[in-house]
C-alpha positions as CSV (number, residue, x, y, z in Angstrom):
1,M,-13.5,32.4,-10.8
2,S,-10.9,31.0,-8.4
3,L,-12.7,28.4,-6.2
4,P,-11.4,28.4,-2.5
5,V,-11.1,24.8,-1.3
6,V,-10.9,23.8,2.3
7,I,-10.0,20.2,3.3
8,V,-11.6,18.8,6.4
9,G,-10.5,15.5,7.7
10,G,-10.1,13.3,10.8
11,L,-10.9,9.9,12.1
12,H,-13.3,11.4,14.7
13,A,-16.2,11.2,12.3
14,D,-18.8,13.0,14.5
15,A,-16.5,15.9,15.0
16,R,-15.6,16.0,11.3
17,R,-19.3,16.1,10.3
18,A,-20.0,18.8,12.8
19,A,-17.1,20.9,11.4
20,V,-18.4,20.5,7.9
21,A,-22.0,21.4,8.9
22,R,-20.7,24.5,10.7
23,L,-18.9,25.6,7.5
24,L,-21.9,25.0,5.3
25,T,-24.0,27.1,7.7
26,D,-21.4,29.9,8.2
27,V,-20.6,30.3,4.5
28,P,-23.9,30.7,2.6
29,G,-23.8,28.9,-0.8
30,S,-20.9,26.7,0.1
31,V,-20.8,23.1,-1.0
32,A,-19.3,19.9,0.6
33,L,-18.0,17.0,-1.4
34,H,-17.5,13.6,0.2
35,H,-16.3,10.3,-1.2
36,D,-17.4,7.4,1.0
37,L,-14.7,4.7,0.7
38,A,-16.7,2.3,2.9
39,T,-18.3,0.9,-0.3
40,A,-15.0,0.2,-2.0
41,A,-15.3,-3.5,-1.3
42,A,-18.3,-3.5,-3.7
43,G,-16.1,-1.9,-6.4
44,T,-17.2,1.7,-6.2
45,V,-16.8,4.9,-4.2
46,V,-19.9,6.9,-3.5
47,R,-19.7,10.6,-4.0
48,T,-22.1,13.1,-2.5
49,V,-22.4,16.8,-3.0
50,R,-24.4,18.7,-0.5
51,D,-25.0,22.2,0.9
52,A,-26.6,23.4,4.1
53,S,-30.0,22.4,3.0
54,G,-29.1,18.8,2.1
55,V,-27.8,16.5,-0.6
56,R,-27.6,18.1,-4.1
57,S,-26.4,15.1,-6.0
58,A,-24.9,11.7,-5.5
59,G,-23.0,9.4,-7.8
60,E,-20.5,6.6,-8.0
61,A,-16.9,6.6,-9.0
62,P,-15.4,3.3,-10.1
63,L,-12.3,2.0,-8.4
64,V,-9.0,2.7,-10.2
65,N,-6.5,-0.2,-10.0
66,D,-8.6,-1.7,-7.2
67,C,-7.7,1.4,-5.1
68,A,-10.4,3.5,-3.4
69,C,-8.0,6.4,-2.8
70,C,-7.0,6.4,-6.5
71,A,-10.7,6.6,-7.4
72,L,-11.0,9.6,-5.0
73,R,-8.1,11.3,-6.7
74,E,-9.4,10.7,-10.2
75,D,-12.9,12.0,-9.3
76,L,-12.3,14.8,-6.9
77,V,-10.5,17.4,-9.1
78,P,-13.0,17.2,-12.0
79,E,-15.9,17.7,-9.5
80,L,-14.1,20.7,-8.0
81,E,-13.4,22.1,-11.5
82,R,-17.1,21.7,-12.3
83,L,-18.0,23.8,-9.3
84,A,-15.3,26.4,-10.2
85,D,-16.6,26.7,-13.8
86,A,-20.2,27.3,-12.5
87,G,-18.8,30.3,-10.7
88,D,-21.5,30.4,-7.9
89,T,-19.7,28.6,-5.1
90,P,-17.9,30.8,-2.5
91,L,-16.3,27.8,-0.8
92,A,-15.8,24.1,-1.6
93,V,-15.5,21.9,1.5
94,V,-13.7,18.6,0.8
95,E,-14.8,16.3,3.6
96,L,-12.3,13.4,3.7
97,W,-13.4,9.9,4.5
98,D,-12.2,8.7,7.9
99,S,-8.7,7.4,7.3
100,V,-7.8,9.6,4.2
101,E,-4.9,11.8,5.2
102,P,-5.2,15.6,4.4
103,K,-1.6,15.9,3.1
104,A,-2.2,13.7,0.1
105,M,-5.5,15.3,-0.8
106,A,-4.2,18.8,-0.4
107,E,-1.4,18.0,-2.8
108,V,-3.8,16.4,-5.3
109,V,-6.1,19.5,-5.2
110,A,-3.1,21.9,-5.6
111,A,-1.7,19.8,-8.5
112,G,-5.0,20.1,-10.2
113,G,-4.6,23.9,-10.4
114,L,-7.1,24.7,-7.6
115,T,-6.5,26.8,-4.6
116,V,-6.4,25.2,-1.1
117,T,-7.2,27.9,1.3
118,G,-7.3,25.8,4.5
119,V,-6.8,22.4,6.0
120,I,-8.7,21.5,9.1
121,T,-8.6,18.3,11.2
122,A,-11.7,17.8,13.4
123,V,-11.0,16.4,16.9
124,D,-12.9,15.2,19.9
125,P,-10.5,15.8,22.8
126,A,-11.9,12.9,24.7
127,L,-10.8,10.6,21.9
128,V,-7.2,11.8,21.4
129,L,-5.5,9.4,23.8
130,P,-7.6,6.4,22.9
131,Y,-6.9,6.9,19.2
132,L,-3.3,7.7,19.8
133,G,-2.9,4.5,21.8
134,N,-4.7,2.3,19.2
135,G,-2.1,0.2,17.5
136,D,-4.7,-1.8,15.5
137,D,-4.5,-1.9,11.7
138,L,-7.1,0.3,10.0
139,A,-8.3,-2.8,8.2
140,E,-9.4,-4.4,11.5
141,G,-11.9,-1.5,12.0
142,G,-13.1,-1.3,8.4
143,L,-11.1,1.9,8.0
144,A,-8.5,0.8,5.4
145,A,-8.5,2.9,2.2
146,A,-7.2,0.1,0.1
147,A,-6.6,-3.6,0.3
148,T,-2.9,-3.0,0.6
149,D,-3.4,-0.3,3.4
150,Q,-1.1,-1.3,6.3
151,R,-1.5,1.8,8.4
152,T,-2.6,1.8,12.0
153,V,-5.2,3.9,13.7
154,A,-2.6,5.6,15.8
155,D,-0.1,6.6,13.2
156,T,-2.9,7.7,10.8
157,F,-4.5,9.9,13.5
158,A,-1.2,11.4,14.4
159,R,-0.5,12.5,10.9
160,Q,-4.0,13.9,10.4
161,L,-3.6,15.9,13.6
162,E,-0.1,17.2,13.0
163,Y,-0.4,18.2,9.4
164,A,-3.4,20.6,9.8
165,P,-2.7,24.2,11.0
166,V,-6.3,24.4,12.3
167,L,-8.1,22.0,14.6
168,A,-11.9,22.1,14.8
169,V,-12.4,21.0,18.4
170,A,-15.7,19.5,19.5
171,D,-17.0,20.6,22.9
172,S,-17.0,17.1,24.3
173,P,-18.6,16.7,27.8
174,E,-16.4,13.6,28.3
175,A,-13.1,15.6,27.8
176,D,-11.2,16.7,30.9
177,D,-8.2,19.1,31.4
178,E,-5.8,16.3,30.7
179,D,-7.4,15.5,27.4
180,R,-7.3,19.1,26.3
181,E,-3.7,19.6,27.5
182,L,-2.6,16.5,25.6
183,L,-4.1,17.9,22.4
184,A,-2.4,21.3,23.0
185,Q,1.0,19.7,23.6
186,L,0.8,17.4,20.6
187,H,0.2,20.3,18.2
188,P,1.1,23.5,20.1
189,T,1.1,25.7,17.0
190,A,-2.3,24.8,15.8
191,R,-5.2,27.2,15.9
192,Q,-8.0,25.6,17.8
193,V,-11.5,26.6,16.9
194,P,-14.3,25.3,19.1
195,I,-17.3,24.0,17.1
196,G,-19.7,23.2,19.9
197,H,-21.0,19.9,21.1
198,G,-22.1,17.9,18.1
199,G,-21.8,21.1,16.0
200,L,-25.4,20.8,14.9
201,A,-27.5,22.0,17.8
202,G,-27.2,23.6,21.2
203,A,-24.8,26.4,22.0
204,P,-23.6,28.6,19.2
205,P,-20.0,28.2,18.1
206,R,-17.2,29.9,20.0
207,P,-15.4,32.3,19.7
208,G,-17.7,33.6,16.9
209,P,-20.0,32.3,14.1
210,T,-17.4,33.0,11.5
211,A,-14.3,31.6,13.3
212,L,-14.2,28.3,11.4
213,A,-15.0,30.0,8.1
214,E,-12.2,32.5,8.6
215,A,-9.8,29.7,9.3
216,A,-11.0,27.9,6.2
217,L,-10.3,30.9,4.0
218,A,-7.1,32.0,5.7
219,G,-4.7,30.5,3.1
220,F,-2.6,27.4,3.0
221,D,0.8,26.8,1.4
222,V,0.9,23.2,0.3
223,E,4.7,23.2,-0.5
224,A,5.6,24.8,2.9
225,A,3.3,22.3,4.7
226,A,5.1,19.4,3.0
227,A,8.5,20.8,3.9
228,A,7.4,21.2,7.5
229,Q,6.7,17.4,7.6
230,H,10.3,16.5,6.7
231,P,12.0,15.2,9.8
232,A,15.0,17.5,9.2
233,C,13.0,20.6,9.6
234,A,9.8,19.6,11.3
235,L,8.6,22.1,13.9
236,L,8.4,19.7,16.9
237,P,6.7,20.5,20.2
238,A,8.5,22.3,23.0
239,E,9.0,21.3,26.6
240,A,5.8,21.4,28.6
241,D,4.3,20.0,31.8
242,A,0.7,20.7,32.9
243,H,-2.5,18.9,33.9
244,G,-0.6,15.5,34.2
245,V,0.7,15.7,30.6
246,A,4.4,16.3,29.8
247,T,6.5,16.8,26.8
248,L,10.2,15.9,27.0
249,V,12.5,17.4,24.3
250,W,15.8,15.5,24.3
251,R,18.6,17.0,22.2
252,R,22.2,15.7,22.0
253,H,25.0,15.8,19.4
254,R,26.8,12.6,20.4
255,P,25.7,9.6,18.2
256,F,23.8,6.5,19.5
257,H,25.4,3.1,19.9
258,P,23.4,1.0,17.4
259,E,23.1,-2.1,19.5
260,R,22.2,-0.4,22.8
261,L,19.6,1.8,21.1
262,Y,18.1,-1.2,19.3
263,A,17.8,-3.1,22.6
264,A,16.0,-0.1,24.1
265,L,13.5,0.5,21.3
266,E,10.5,-1.3,22.9
267,D,10.9,0.6,26.2
268,L,11.4,3.9,24.4
269,T,8.4,3.3,22.1
270,C,6.1,2.5,25.0
271,A,7.3,5.3,27.2
272,A,5.0,7.9,25.6
273,A,1.7,8.1,23.8
274,R,3.5,9.9,21.0
275,S,7.2,10.4,20.1
276,R,8.9,11.7,17.0
277,G,12.0,13.4,15.7
278,R,15.4,12.7,14.1
279,F,18.5,10.9,15.2
280,W,21.8,9.5,14.1
281,L,23.7,6.3,14.6
282,A,27.4,6.0,15.1
283,D,27.7,3.4,12.3
284,K,25.7,5.4,9.8
285,P,27.0,8.9,10.3
286,D,25.7,10.2,6.9
287,T,22.1,9.0,7.3
288,L,19.4,11.2,8.9
289,L,17.0,8.8,10.6
290,H,13.4,9.6,11.3
291,W,11.7,8.4,14.5
292,D,7.9,8.2,14.4
293,A,6.0,6.3,17.2
294,A,2.4,6.0,18.2
295,G,0.1,3.3,19.5
296,G,3.0,1.3,20.8
297,A,4.5,0.9,17.3
298,L,7.7,2.6,16.0
299,C,8.6,3.4,12.4
300,V,12.3,4.2,11.8
301,E,13.3,5.1,8.3
302,S,16.0,6.9,6.4
303,A,15.2,10.5,5.5
304,G,18.2,11.0,3.3
305,P,21.6,12.5,4.1
306,W,22.5,15.0,6.7
307,L,23.6,18.3,5.1
308,A,27.0,17.9,6.7
309,S,27.6,14.8,4.6
310,L,26.9,16.6,1.3
311,P,29.5,18.4,-0.8
312,D,29.1,22.2,-0.8
313,A,27.8,22.3,-4.3
314,A,24.8,20.2,-3.4
315,W,23.6,22.7,-0.8
316,E,22.2,24.9,-3.5
317,M,19.7,22.2,-4.4
318,V,18.5,22.0,-0.8
319,P,15.4,24.0,0.1
320,P,16.1,27.2,2.2
321,V,14.0,25.9,5.1
322,R,16.2,22.8,5.3
323,R,19.4,24.9,5.3
324,A,17.9,27.2,8.0
325,A,17.0,24.3,10.2
326,A,20.5,22.8,9.8
327,A,22.0,26.1,10.8
328,L,20.1,26.1,14.1
329,D,21.5,22.7,15.0
330,W,25.0,23.2,13.6
331,H,27.8,21.7,15.6
332,P,31.5,22.5,14.9
333,E,32.4,18.8,14.6
334,H,29.2,17.0,13.6
335,G,27.4,19.7,11.5
336,D,23.7,19.2,11.6
337,R,23.9,15.7,12.9
338,C,22.0,15.6,16.1
339,Q,19.5,13.7,18.3
340,H,16.3,15.6,18.5
341,L,13.5,13.4,19.9
342,V,10.3,14.6,21.5
343,F,8.1,12.5,23.8
344,T,4.5,13.5,24.8
345,S,2.3,11.6,27.2
346,P,0.2,11.7,30.3
347,G,2.2,10.4,33.2
348,L,5.5,10.7,31.4
349,D,8.5,9.4,33.4
350,R,10.9,12.1,32.3
351,D,13.8,11.1,34.5
352,G,13.6,7.4,33.6
353,L,13.2,8.3,29.9
354,E,16.2,10.6,29.9
355,H,18.3,8.0,31.7
356,L,17.4,5.4,29.2
357,L,18.2,7.7,26.2
358,E,21.5,8.7,27.7
359,S,22.5,5.1,28.2
360,C,22.1,4.5,24.5
361,L,24.7,7.1,23.5
362,L,28.3,6.3,22.9
363,T,30.4,6.2,26.1
364,D,33.3,8.6,26.4
365,A,35.7,5.8,25.5
366,E,33.6,4.8,22.5
367,Y,33.3,8.4,21.4
368,A,37.1,8.9,21.7
369,A,37.8,5.9,19.4
370,G,36.7,8.0,16.4
371,R,34.6,7.5,13.3
372,D,36.5,4.7,11.8
373,A,35.8,2.7,15.0
374,W,32.2,3.7,15.0
375,K,31.6,2.4,11.5
376,R,32.8,-1.0,12.7
377,L,30.1,-1.3,15.3
378,P,27.5,-4.0,14.8
379,P,24.8,-2.7,12.2
380,A,21.9,-3.5,14.5
381,F,19.4,-1.4,12.5
382,D,20.1,-2.9,9.0
383,T,17.1,-5.2,9.2
384,L,14.8,-2.5,10.5
385,L,15.9,-0.2,7.7
386,E,15.9,-3.0,5.1
387,V,19.5,-2.2,4.2
């Protein structure tokens, strides 16, 4: 029997538990597996297996290389295989611990030969902005998945939110129109499924008792999801402005002046609750750079070469989705090199942000000087990129 596996994650623990409880109720006979990484400091990870009636079994998995996430990986697939071999489970729900990211676990499950039929991130709309603005290290809140975990609350939450095609949305009485609009603009392509307040009692789920179960079994392409996270072909949000929340999509083909952009990084990073995209620097014309900012912190890293910098023979080794994305941005002179940055936030100063971004581009005179001159510009980003 092929065992359908749905992964449910999210830092909003109450909403996540509510979504799992809803699935266990909506799919009779379904089973949830959860590895609690909070006990990792004591040397073990606690695994529980439960159904709608309660806990069926509990056990401990030892740490692997002092890494709680490694222990989760080593223990999860055998447990799922055991359920699959028994042949009486219509759906296995993998409830991730708070800061575990769904992308890594979906890939682990798929690599184990099991079928991921859905990935769901549970969200409380009232908590989206507070979490997106929280630049604290996960370790400060006891949320680190390993001793070496250097992620922040904001960047972890952003990845959890943006990877999942389905959002299980708690009916939070504290959430207002701005909160809900922010969630919609951050991930406009997501299917939102309401799970009711608390998900355990009160009003029945909307829009129907099987809505979340349908989403859990709808199907999920792990390889396509990974490709969609690559900055060269990520499906970024579109322009929007409603309920006090705005999304600015800024696209240009002219390269950035490295020193002027570097000097503006702090202002650009703090201009929005969330910003992301790809860009290029005049002194590094072959390098596609990834922009990823949340919680007042920015991560800039190389994402490999632009396709325009590769020999024709190398294009055959590039995934079709990457070639298609490049074709949409193709410029007669610069190829797929472009600035494509997206900023989403309540109270966004669109005009000020656009002006600041424009001021970081090469001037007409600098642009006219040509590529040889561009490459001699001060390499302001070398330290940031650890070149």
